[in-house]
N, C-alpha and C positions, 0 to 999 in steps of 0.2 A: 590772639595772643600774643602778649608779651612773652621777652626773651627775662623767664623769673629763672633763680638759684637751682641747680636741680633738688636739693631739701626742697624747697618748696614746693618744686612743680608736684614732687613724689608726695608730697602732704596731702596736697586740692587732689591730685589721681585716686587717691586712697580716699578719698569722699570727706577729706578735712582730718583724720587724725594725728590727733597730736597736736593740730594745726589752733592758734591763736589770733585772733584776728582783732584790732582793735577798730572802732569807726569813731570817724571824727563827723559830725555834725550838730555844729552848737546851737544853732538854732536860727531862725525861730521857727514860731510854731508850723504855718505853711512848711517853710522849708525840712522842716525834721518829718511831717506827714509825709512829702512825696518823697524822701530816701527810704521810707522804713519796706516799700516795696521791693527798692532794691536790693536792700539785706534779707528782705525773708527771701529774695531769687538766691540770695547766699546761704542762708541755712538749708534750704534745698536742696541746694545740690552737693553741700557739705554738712550733712548730718552731726559729724562727728566732732565738728571746729568747736570752738569757744570762741564767741562774740560778747565784744564790751564795748561800749557807746560813751562817748564823750559828749555831754550836752551844759548851755550853761545851766545853772539851778534851776530858773524857774518852769523850764518845759522837759525835769527830769520824771515830775509826776505822771505825764503822756508817757513817758517810755517804761517806767518803773511795773515789775509784771508783765512785762509784754514776752510771753511763752518765748520767743526765738531770740530773747536776749539773756547772757548769761550773768551781764551786770551791769548795772548803767553808773558811770561813777558824774558825779554834777563839778560845775566848775563855780566859782565864786565868780557870777559877772561884774558884780561893781568895782571890788577889787583888779580885774583885770581894765576896764573900763579907767580909773583913775591912774594905772600904770601907764595907762597906752597916751596919755597925755604930758608923761614926761618923757625931759630931751633925751632922758639916758633908758631908752626902751627896754631894748635891749637886756640890760644888768637891772633893771627894773623890775621886768617880768620874770625872770632868773634867778632874783632873791625871793620873788613873793609867792614866788610857786614849787617853792624847795619840798614842801611837804606831798606837795600833787605831783612832783615829778618822781619823787621815791612810790607815793603810791600808781602813779601811772607803771612804773617798771617794775614793780612786781607782779602785773598783770601777765610780764613775759610773752607780749606782743610778737611773731615773727612778721605779720601781716598789718601796716596799717592801708585802713581806705579813707583819703584825707575828700570827702564831699564837702565839705566846704569852702576850702581854697584860698584862706587870705593870710597875712603873719602869723596871726597866733596860730591858727588851727594846723600850719606848718611845722613852727617852732615845739609845739603840744607834742607831734607825730616823731620829733628829731627826738624829745626827751623820753618816748617810748622805750627807744633801742633798738626798737624793731628796727630789721637790714634791710627790708624792703616797704619803701613807702609810696602807695599807689596814689596819683593826685592829677593835674591836670595841667594841659600844655594852654599857650595860645591865651585867647582873651578870656578862657572863662577860670583862669586863674590872677590873682591879683596880688598885689603889696610884696611882690617878690617871693610867692609859694613856692614855686618851681624851683627854687635853690634850694630848697628844704626837703624834695620829694629825691625818690631816687630814680622813680620809674611815673611816665607821665603820658597822657592819652588827649589827643586833640579831640573835644567832643561837639562835632558839629558847627553853624552857622549862628552868629549872633541870635539868631530867632529861634534857635532850637529850644522844645519845651525843656523845662529845668527836669520835669521827670525824667526825660530822655537822656538828658547829659548823666543825670546820677547811673541810669542802666549803662553806660558805654563803662564804666567803673567795672561794672562785674561783667559784662564782654569781654575785657581786656585781660579777665582770668580767663577765659574759654569757656564761660559757665551760658547756662541757658537764660534766657533774657524774656522767655516767649512760654505762657500766658504770662501776664503782668498781674500779680496778686491785688487784693488792698490793702491796707494798712496792717491787719491784723491786731488792732489794738482788741482790747478785753476788756469789757467794765462790770464791775463788780457791781452785786446785788444790793449793797447800800447805795452807791450812785443812780442807779435805774430806780430806785423806791424813791430817791430823792427826788428826780425828774420827773415822777409820776405822782408824785404828791404836788409839784409847782401844777403842772397839768390840771390836776383835780379841783385843786386849789382856786386856780381861775374861773371854775366849770366848764373847763374843755375837755370834748371826747377825746380819752386816749386816741392815737394814731389818725386825729381829724382835725390837725393843725398843720403849717408851717411857720418856719422860722424865719426873722427879718434879721438882720446883722450889720447894721446903718456904722457901725465905728472901726476906727484903726488908731492907732497909734501918733501918738502926738508928732513924733519923727514922719509919719507917714500919712497927715492928715489929708495931704492931697489925692488919698487912693478913697477918701468918703465920699459916693454918690447924695446929689441933693437930694432932703428930705421928702421933696415932692416926688421922687421917684420910686420912693419908699412907701409913699402913700398910695401911690397908685399900685401897686404890687395889693398892697395889701384890701385895698376896693375890689380888685381884680380876684384877689383868693375868696374876699367873702361871698363873692358872686358866685364862686363857683362852691360855695359850700365847707369852704376851710376855714378855721382860726388864726390867723396869724398872731405870734409870738414876738417881739422885741428883745432880743437879748443884748446885753452890752457884759465889754468886761471893765476892767479898773479905767478908769476916768473916761467912760464912755457914756455917762447916766445922762447928760445933755442933750447926746446925740439921740438917743433911744426915746427920750420924752420927746424931743421935737417929731419925732416920726412918727407917734403916738397923737401927738396933737393934730398932725396935719391928716394923718387918716380919719381925723372926725371917727370916733369910735366903731373905725374897722379893725384894729388893732389892739391887744392887748401887751401893758409894760410887763415884761418876768421880771423876777427879782434876779438880782446878783448872785452868781452862781461859783464854785470850782470850776478850774477847768475840765474834772473830769463829770462833773455835773452837766456842763453846759456840750461834754459831749453826746450822754444819753440823753439831753434832749433833741441834740440834732438826729441821732439815731435812730429817735420814735416819730421824727418829722415828717411829712409827705413830701417835702419840697425843702430847698432852702434858696434863699435871695439874699445877696452882698454881694460887696464889691471885692478886690482883689485882697482879698486878706486872709489871716490864718485861720480864721474858723471856717472858708470858702473849702480851703484842702481838706483840712477836717473833716468836711459834711462829705467829699468826696472820698474820703479814707474811708468813713463809715459805710457806705454804700447809701445815703442821701442823695438826689435827685438834685442838682445846683441850676439855680438863675447867675451868671457871673454878670456886673456891668462894672467895665471900665470905663475910662477916661484915659489917666496920663499914662496907665501901663500898659505893655503890649500884651492885648489877647491869647496871643500864638506861645509867648514864652511862657507867661504864666498862666496858660489853659487847665480848664478842671481836666477830670480822667476818671476813667474808670465806672461812671455813672452818668444814663441821661444828662446833658445838657443845655443850657443854650446859654450863648453870650450875645449880651448886648452892651455895644460900641457906638461912636460919634460913626453915620453910615460915611459920611466924605473923609474920614481919617485915614491916613496913611502909615503904617509904623515901617518904618525901615529897617529896624535893628540897629541903627548908629547909635542911639542911646535907647536902653531897657526903660527907659523912666524919662518923657520930656512932660516938663513941670509947666512948657508954657500954656499946655492944654487941661482942659480938663472932663465935663464931661456934657460942651455942648453940641446942637443938634440930637442929642438922645430923645425922641419924643415918647409922652409916657402909655403910648398904647403899644410900641415895641417892649415895653417891660410886660405887658397884661399877654400880650402875643405868644410871649418866649414862656412865659407859665401855658398857657393854653397849650402850647407845643410838648412841654416836657411832662404835663399830668398827661398826656395824651399816648404817651411811649409806656411800655412795660417798665415797670422797677425791675431791674436783669439782677442787684448786686442783695446788698442784707434784705431779711427780712426785718420789718420793724417790731418795735420793744413795745409790747401793749400789754 
């Protein structure tokens, strides 16, 4: 446990009585979902604490209404990006976030948990006025974040899974980190109904479908596995009696269409959905197949078994968690941890039969997490 101020230590020992915690994990989807188990462990140990979360506005819908959070504060991502291009970074950020700083200070946080670990998150933690700001040391922080935190944790080597890095901040407070819970996301009746309507509209039996997620953001296009691998997955799933539904987010419709065409009638194209409806679709699926992406970690957080297809990104750092899973990666690839992402490499060497065997292996194991939404 870290050497914390006596008052904070007393609040922790009293199960969080009078303690307000500010969690900073701005994005993206997969990182937020992998932070939720750590935050839930904080809540389990400190039931009387108030826990607030700072996140980019596109992801606040995922966190809103979460039973372990007292409030979610959305940040204007576009404005922050514009300021980050300014040579007067610090002055620009401070000027554009004056209102936000007042809102954050009004939370009266005494402890910041900075899971994000960059300049922006460090500055936001400093603006909160919290006297204890816990973050990372060494290679886990970047952009001088360590200069803005008061207490720091060295969290594993470069190949330590991101979920474990998050747990290290909880461990540093002297709190229990096992067993690791799921993300604790609660889906509303409306979202579940929308997901069921999509499945029914495609003529698919509830609970008898799989999700294929071939897309990635423009900035992370290198994470997209080839359509042929998804087509092989679709054919394998169809032979096992499951209907593959190909989902897509903003800007990913072309990727999804290419997979459906390559699958030659073995897969259905799902309509575009809001984030929480996508979550409901995933929660009702028998298995999820995708690259190293936000939806893959969302599937883990919802208890859906996962097939992860990895190429340039390290499958150990970004490993699935909490559910039955199989990883498909180039057999001869050696991930060293020197680079978290090695864009010189892609998905070369992954045979389509490896994907099919991974699906068969996962479906043969019992599903040990959430019950299917049917």
